[in-house]
Each structure stands twice: as C-alpha cells, then as structure tokens.
C-alpha positions as CSV (number, residue, x, y, z in Angstrom):
1,M,79.7,186.1,85.6
2,D,80.3,184.3,88.9
3,F,80.9,180.5,88.7
4,A,81.5,180.1,92.5
5,L,79.1,177.8,94.2
6,A,77.1,178.9,97.1
7,P,78.3,177.3,100.4
8,E,75.2,175.1,100.8
9,I,75.5,173.8,97.2
10,D,79.3,173.2,97.5
11,H,78.8,171.4,100.8
12,T,76.2,169.2,99.2
13,R,78.4,168.5,96.2
14,L,81.3,167.4,98.4
15,A,79.0,165.2,100.6
16,I,77.8,163.5,97.4
17,R,81.4,163.1,96.2
18,D,82.3,161.4,99.5
19,F,79.3,159.1,99.4
20,V,80.1,158.1,95.8
21,Q,83.8,157.6,96.5
22,S,83.3,155.6,99.7
23,R,80.0,153.7,99.2
24,L,79.4,153.4,95.4
25,I,82.6,153.1,93.5
26,P,83.9,150.1,95.5
27,L,80.7,148.2,94.7
28,E,81.4,148.5,90.9
29,A,84.1,145.8,91.2
30,D,81.9,143.2,92.8
31,P,79.9,141.1,90.3
32,A,77.3,140.5,93.1
33,S,76.3,144.2,92.9
34,Y,74.8,143.8,89.4
35,D,71.4,142.4,88.2
36,E,70.9,140.5,85.0
37,H,70.7,143.7,83.0
38,E,74.0,145.1,84.3
39,N,72.5,147.6,86.7
40,I,72.7,147.7,90.5
41,T,70.6,145.0,92.2
42,E,67.3,146.2,93.7
43,A,68.1,145.0,97.3
44,L,71.5,146.8,97.3
45,L,69.9,149.9,95.7
46,E,67.2,150.2,98.4
47,T,69.9,150.0,101.2
48,L,71.9,152.8,99.5
49,R,68.9,154.9,98.9
50,A,67.9,154.8,102.5
51,E,71.5,156.0,103.4
52,A,71.4,158.8,100.9
53,K,68.0,160.0,102.1
54,S,69.2,160.0,105.7
55,L,72.1,162.2,104.7
56,G,69.8,164.7,103.0
57,L,71.2,163.9,99.6
58,W,67.8,163.0,98.1
59,A,65.6,164.5,95.4
60,L,67.6,167.7,95.3
61,N,65.3,169.3,92.6
62,M,62.1,168.9,94.6
63,P,60.7,171.4,97.2
64,I,61.8,171.2,100.8
65,E,58.2,170.7,101.9
66,R,57.9,167.7,99.7
67,G,61.1,166.0,101.0
68,G,63.7,167.5,98.6
69,R,66.2,170.3,98.9
70,G,64.6,173.0,96.6
71,F,67.7,173.4,94.5
72,K,67.6,175.3,91.2
73,L,68.9,173.7,88.0
74,A,72.2,175.6,88.3
75,D,72.5,174.3,91.8
76,I,71.9,170.6,90.9
77,A,74.4,170.7,87.9
78,P,77.6,170.2,90.0
79,C,75.8,167.8,92.3
80,Y,74.5,165.6,89.5
81,E,77.9,165.6,88.0
82,E,79.4,164.2,91.2
83,M,76.6,161.6,91.4
84,N,77.5,160.0,88.0
85,R,81.1,159.5,88.8
86,S,79.7,156.1,89.7
87,I,77.8,154.1,87.1
88,F,75.3,153.4,90.0
89,G,75.1,157.0,91.2
90,P,72.0,158.9,90.0
91,V,69.4,156.3,90.9
92,V,70.7,156.1,94.4
93,F,70.0,159.8,95.0
94,N,66.6,159.8,93.2
95,A,68.2,161.8,90.4
96,A,68.0,159.4,87.5
97,A,65.9,159.5,84.3
98,P,63.0,159.2,83.8
99,D,61.9,159.9,87.4
100,D,63.9,163.1,87.6
101,G,62.2,164.6,84.6
102,N,58.8,163.2,85.6
103,M,59.0,164.8,89.0
104,R,59.9,168.1,87.5
105,V,57.0,168.2,85.1
106,L,54.5,167.0,87.6
107,L,55.6,169.7,90.0
108,A,55.2,172.3,87.3
109,V,51.9,171.2,85.7
110,A,49.9,168.9,88.0
111,T,47.0,170.0,90.2
112,E,47.5,169.8,94.0
113,E,45.4,166.6,94.1
114,Q,47.5,165.1,91.3
115,K,50.7,166.0,93.0
116,T,49.6,164.2,96.2
117,K,48.6,161.1,94.3
118,W,51.1,160.9,91.4
119,L,54.1,163.0,92.4
120,Q,54.7,162.5,96.1
121,P,55.2,158.7,95.9
122,I,58.0,159.2,93.3
123,I,59.7,161.8,95.5
124,N,59.4,159.5,98.5
125,G,61.0,156.7,96.5
126,D,58.0,154.4,97.0
127,L,57.7,153.7,93.3
128,R,59.2,154.5,89.9
129,S,57.7,156.2,86.9
130,A,57.9,156.3,83.1
131,F,57.3,158.8,80.3
132,A,55.5,157.2,77.4
133,M,56.1,159.3,74.3
134,T,58.2,157.6,71.6
135,E,56.4,155.4,69.0
136,P,57.4,152.8,66.4
137,D,57.4,154.7,63.1
138,G,55.9,157.7,64.9
139,C,57.0,160.4,67.2
140,G,60.6,160.5,68.5
141,S,62.5,163.7,68.0
142,D,59.3,165.1,66.3
143,P,56.3,164.8,68.7
144,S,53.9,166.0,66.0
145,L,54.1,162.5,64.5
146,T,52.3,161.0,67.5
147,Y,49.6,158.5,66.3
148,T,48.6,157.0,69.7
149,R,45.1,158.4,70.2
150,A,42.9,159.3,73.1
151,E,39.2,158.9,72.2
152,R,36.9,161.0,74.4
153,T,34.1,159.2,76.3
154,N,31.5,160.3,78.8
155,T,33.8,159.6,81.7
156,G,37.2,160.4,80.2
157,Y,39.3,158.9,77.4
158,K,40.2,155.5,75.9
159,I,43.8,155.1,74.6
160,Y,44.7,153.1,71.5
161,G,48.2,152.9,70.0
162,R,51.7,151.8,70.6
163,K,54.8,153.2,72.3
164,W,58.4,151.9,72.4
165,F,61.8,152.5,74.0
166,I,59.9,153.6,77.1
167,T,62.6,153.7,79.7
168,G,61.8,152.1,83.0
169,A,58.4,150.8,82.0
170,G,59.1,147.3,83.2
171,V,59.2,148.4,86.9
172,A,57.2,151.7,86.7
173,K,53.9,152.1,88.5
174,H,53.1,155.7,87.5
175,F,53.1,156.7,83.9
176,I,52.8,160.0,82.0
177,L,51.4,159.3,78.5
178,I,51.3,161.5,75.4
179,A,48.4,160.8,73.0
180,R,46.6,162.6,70.2
181,T,43.3,164.3,71.0
182,G,43.1,166.5,67.9
183,E,44.7,167.2,64.5
184,D,46.0,170.7,65.2
185,T,49.8,170.9,64.9
186,R,50.2,172.8,68.2
187,R,47.1,171.8,70.1
188,G,46.6,168.2,69.0
189,L,48.4,166.4,71.8
190,S,47.5,165.9,75.5
191,A,49.2,164.3,78.5
192,F,47.6,161.7,80.7
193,L,48.4,159.9,84.0
194,F,47.8,156.2,84.5
195,H,48.8,153.4,86.9
196,A,50.5,150.2,85.9
197,D,47.7,148.1,87.5
198,Q,45.0,149.5,85.1
199,P,43.7,147.2,82.4
200,G,43.8,148.1,78.7
201,W,47.5,148.1,78.1
202,R,50.5,145.7,78.1
203,I,54.2,145.5,77.7
204,I,54.9,143.6,74.4
205,R,58.6,143.2,75.1
206,R,61.7,144.6,76.8
207,I,63.7,145.7,73.9
208,P,67.3,144.3,73.9
209,I,69.9,147.0,73.6
210,M,73.6,147.3,73.1
211,G,74.4,148.9,76.4
212,P,73.6,148.3,80.1
213,E,70.0,149.0,81.0
214,E,68.2,151.2,83.5
215,H,65.9,149.4,85.9
216,G,62.8,148.4,84.0
217,G,64.5,148.4,80.6
218,H,63.3,150.1,77.4
219,C,60.0,148.6,76.6
220,E,57.5,148.4,73.8
221,M,53.9,149.0,74.9
222,E,50.5,148.5,73.4
223,F,47.3,150.3,74.3
224,D,44.0,148.7,73.5
225,G,41.3,150.7,75.3
226,L,43.1,151.9,78.4
227,E,40.5,154.0,80.2
228,I,41.7,157.3,81.8
229,P,39.2,159.4,83.8
230,F,39.0,163.2,83.2
231,E,40.8,163.9,86.6
232,N,43.9,162.1,85.2
233,L,44.3,164.5,82.4
234,L,47.6,166.4,83.0
235,G,47.1,170.0,82.3
236,S,44.3,170.9,79.8
237,E,43.3,169.0,76.7
238,G,45.6,170.1,73.9
239,A,48.4,171.2,76.2
240,G,50.6,168.2,75.4
241,M,53.1,170.1,73.3
242,R,53.6,172.7,76.0
243,I,54.0,170.0,78.6
244,L,56.6,168.3,76.4
245,Q,58.5,171.6,76.2
246,T,58.3,171.9,80.0
247,R,59.7,168.5,80.5
248,L,62.2,167.8,77.7
249,G,64.4,170.9,77.9
250,P,65.4,170.4,81.5
251,A,65.5,166.6,81.1
252,R,68.0,166.9,78.3
253,L,70.1,169.2,80.4
254,T,70.1,166.9,83.4
255,H,71.4,164.1,81.1
256,C,74.3,166.5,80.3
257,M,74.9,167.1,84.0
258,R,75.2,163.3,84.6
259,W,77.2,162.6,81.5
260,T,79.9,165.1,82.5
261,G,80.3,163.1,85.7
262,M,80.7,159.9,83.8
263,A,83.2,161.5,81.4
264,R,85.2,162.8,84.3
265,R,85.3,159.4,85.9
266,A,86.6,157.8,82.7
267,L,89.4,160.3,82.6
268,E,90.2,159.7,86.3
269,I,90.5,155.9,85.5
270,A,92.7,156.7,82.5
271,S,94.9,159.1,84.5
272,E,95.6,156.6,87.2
273,H,96.6,154.0,84.6
274,I,98.9,156.2,82.5
275,E,100.7,157.4,85.7
276,Q,101.6,153.8,86.5
277,R,102.0,152.1,83.2
278,A,105.5,152.3,81.5
279,S,106.1,151.9,77.8
280,F,109.3,152.3,75.7
281,G,111.3,153.6,78.7
282,A,108.8,156.1,80.1
283,K,105.5,156.3,81.8
284,L,102.6,156.6,79.4
285,V,101.8,160.0,80.9
286,D,105.1,161.3,79.7
287,H,104.4,160.5,76.1
288,E,103.4,163.5,74.1
289,S,100.7,161.6,72.1
290,V,99.1,160.5,75.3
291,Q,99.1,164.0,76.7
292,G,97.4,165.2,73.6
293,Q,94.6,162.7,73.9
294,M,94.0,163.4,77.5
295,G,94.2,167.2,77.1
296,E,91.7,167.2,74.2
297,A,89.3,165.0,76.1
298,A,89.5,167.1,79.2
299,L,89.0,170.3,77.1
300,Q,85.8,168.9,75.5
301,V,84.4,167.9,78.9
302,Q,85.1,171.4,80.3
303,I,83.4,173.0,77.3
304,G,80.4,170.8,77.9
305,R,80.3,171.7,81.6
306,L,80.3,175.4,80.8
307,L,77.5,175.1,78.2
308,T,75.5,173.0,80.7
309,M,75.9,175.6,83.5
310,N,75.0,178.5,81.1
311,C,71.9,176.7,80.0
312,A,70.9,175.8,83.6
313,W,71.2,179.5,84.5
314,K,68.9,180.5,81.6
315,L,66.3,177.9,82.4
316,D,66.3,179.2,86.0
317,Q,65.5,182.6,84.7
318,G,62.4,181.3,83.0
319,D,63.8,181.1,79.5
320,Y,63.1,177.9,77.4
321,A,66.8,178.1,76.4
322,R,66.1,176.0,73.3
323,K,69.4,176.7,71.5
324,E,71.4,176.5,74.8
325,V,69.8,173.0,75.5
326,S,70.7,171.9,72.0
327,M,74.3,173.2,72.2
328,A,74.9,171.4,75.6
329,K,73.2,168.2,74.4
330,I,75.5,168.0,71.3
331,V,78.7,168.9,72.9
332,V,78.3,166.9,76.1
333,A,77.2,163.7,74.2
334,D,80.3,164.0,72.0
335,A,82.6,164.8,75.0
336,L,81.3,161.7,76.9
337,Q,82.1,159.5,74.0
338,K,85.5,161.0,73.5
339,A,86.4,160.7,77.2
340,V,85.4,157.1,77.4
341,D,86.9,156.1,74.1
342,T,90.2,157.9,75.1
343,A,90.2,156.0,78.4
344,L,89.6,152.7,76.7
345,Q,92.3,153.3,74.1
346,L,94.9,154.2,76.8
347,L,94.0,151.3,79.0
348,G,94.3,148.9,76.0
349,A,93.1,145.4,76.6
350,K,92.4,146.2,80.3
351,G,89.9,148.9,79.1
352,Y,88.2,146.4,76.7
353,S,87.8,143.9,79.5
354,K,85.4,144.0,82.4
355,D,88.3,144.6,84.9
356,T,87.3,148.3,84.9
357,P,83.9,150.0,84.3
358,I,85.2,151.6,81.1
359,E,83.7,149.0,78.8
360,W,80.4,149.4,80.6
361,M,80.6,153.2,80.0
362,Y,81.7,152.7,76.4
363,R,78.5,150.8,75.6
364,Y,76.4,153.2,77.6
365,A,77.9,156.3,76.1
366,R,76.9,155.6,72.5
367,Q,73.2,156.3,73.3
368,A,74.0,159.9,74.3
369,R,74.0,161.1,70.7
370,L,70.5,159.5,70.2
371,V,68.4,159.9,73.3
372,D,66.2,163.0,73.8
373,G,66.8,164.1,70.3
374,A,69.6,162.9,68.0
375,S,72.5,165.3,67.6
376,E,71.5,166.0,63.9
377,V,68.1,167.2,65.1
378,H,69.7,169.6,67.6
379,R,72.0,170.9,64.9
380,M,69.0,171.7,62.8
381,V,67.5,173.6,65.8
382,L,70.7,175.7,66.0
383,A,70.7,176.3,62.3
384,S,67.1,177.4,62.1
385,T,67.5,179.6,65.2
386,L,70.6,181.2,63.7
387,R,68.7,181.9,60.5
388,K,65.8,183.4,62.4
389,D,67.7,185.4,65.0
390,G,70.7,186.5,62.9
391,I,73.2,188.5,65.1
392,G,70.8,188.1,68.0
393,F,71.7,184.5,68.2
394,F,74.8,185.5,70.1
395,D,73.2,188.0,72.5
396,W,74.4,187.6,76.1
397,G,70.9,188.0,77.5
398,A,71.9,190.8,79.8
399,T,69.3,193.0,81.5
400,P,68.8,196.2,79.4
401,H,70.1,199.4,81.1
402,G,67.4,201.8,82.1
C-alpha cells in the first residue's frame, strides 16, 4: 500500500496550504471578515474565490473540461484537509457542502442537457445549490421515512410536503429534491431539480443553531404545489434511493476530509500556545499530562485520516464502501471534537474567548456526530455488516490471484 502522493496532487496540496496560510488564516482575526451568521462575508468571499480560481485551485473534483481538475476522491482528500485548516477554507475553493456533493451527484446522474443547465453554473461559482432531503418527523438518517410527495400530472409532478435543516437553502438557486413517488421500499423515492424562482414553495424559517452557519443557513421549507416538468426528473422515476447512495457516501467522506483539516488546525493552535505558556516552573509542553492530551488527540486524528484515505480509495474503485464510510464518519467526527476540546482546555480562558477561532470550532464540531447520519446509526451499519459478512468483514479487498 503506497501512501505517497502523486507529484501533481502534492503540488496542489502545497499550493492550497500556502493560500490558506497567507490569505485566509490572517482574515480570521478581523471581525470585519464575518457576516451576521459568523461566516465569511460575501464580498470578501467573491474576491478570494476569484483568486483561487485563477491559481487553478478550484472545483478539484470536477472534470477538466468543465473547469475542474479531474481529481479522484483519494486525490482530493489531502487537498480538502489543507483547505479546512482555515474556518473559511472550503467554500473559497468551491469544495464546501452542499455544493461539493451536489456537483458530484449531478455529474454522475444528470443528462447532458441537465448538466449544462443545472451543474455547470455551480461549477463556475455563478450560484449555489442545496439538497432537500431531511424532513420534520420524517426522513433523516432513514430516507425511507420520506413523506414529501410528488404527484404525477400531465406535464410533470406537483410537490407537497415539508423539509428542514436544508443547508444553504437561503441563498441557493438550484435545488435537488427527494420526494415520494410510490410506496415501494426501494423504488418509492425520486429526485427532482428545481430553481429557487419557481412558485409553489417557500422558506418558513432559517433555523437558529448552536454553531456558526454556512451561507444560506439551515432552513425549513414548505412545498404547496411546486410544479416540476418531466425533464427536471433526475434519473428515472423511483431511482431516488440509488441517487441518495451515489451522493451520500462520498459526501460523508468529504466531510471527514475537511474535518481532519480543522482538527489539525486546532492542534496547531494548541501547540503554539503550550510551547510559549509557562506554568509551575515549566512550559506547558513539558508537563506529562499535557503531552498525553496532545498525543492522544493527534493519534485519533491520524487514525481518522487513514480511514478516510482507505475509504476514498475503495470508492475510487467503484465500491459503495458502506462500512468504510461509516467507520471514517464515526472516528473523524470524534477526533475533531477531541482535538478542538483538547485545544480549548489547554488554552484555558483564551480558548473560551473569541481571541482565537477555537471557540468557533468548538461550537461547529459538535454537529459532526449528527450530520449525514448520527454516529449511532453508523455503528448500527457496522454491526449489521459484521453480522452478515462474518470473517469477510475484515477482508483486504485484494485482487484474487489467477
């Protein structure tokens, strides 16, 4: 197993590191860099996006002919990690959720006409997108509980129902919507495309949350007869569950890639502090208890990185990698929380204040164990897979010898 990065990938990773270090991290200390929801201001974001695009550090996961770099999942993993060493990072490079996952699923499933209309503007950075799946008292970790319905008409479908915690919906123009078109467990869901300017739907509220928010927030939406023509059906009718599998696995993994970057940054901030701060006659870094905390946090981050890279490799081979996705999601979510909590503890009151981005990260990190499937659900996936596969659960996946 060779973990060395190809020259192009490593060159890109280092270019992203330089951009993050020189252009993004200094902005975090300036209150003027933030909007009212504690994210980077739109005007500043657009300036930085133009710079990133000019350097070829843009939409790495998209094909070259569409303006990306054509990187595989295993290629983008170290790059996404470098991006999220800044709390402003991923969105600057067009690598943030939900656009990242939406671009990937549209590339995989959409027709050529749909790609031109619905995908290319997201790649270009002309607009943002959202993925409308989660429902109040309905689907979340279990998509089979979807109750938002699509009623077939002579010209297409009418949508009725409600969604919530839809990330980015407040600023999104292009939406992918999951709705029920039948009662079959596997074939009862379908995916649709619609534009924000279409009538028949509304945002009820931008849901207040504990942590800082992505642009557009996490919104509750109501559908009351939104009309979607047949040509805006994504894939075939009844293919919604397959489309969810296509999108959610890689999307969960790209979360992990970004989270390892944030975890690393937290430990970097803590490392700088404990090297300088003295207590009881010695620098904090020389205290055995502090070394233990830092060592354990670094260990968990590295375990998460290896699980993430292994999963990316399997997905690149065409495997759904369900258990590998679940393993990475659980471990990296915990590692992120541990790294940020360790940093806050070692910084003391300084970490609890807004003098560093640690308290921002602390509030943000708690969602990691919830989004894209709670950790408990992923443990259930692992347990059921182990029960079904037995000793095969631990297979290496090597090519059989002929």
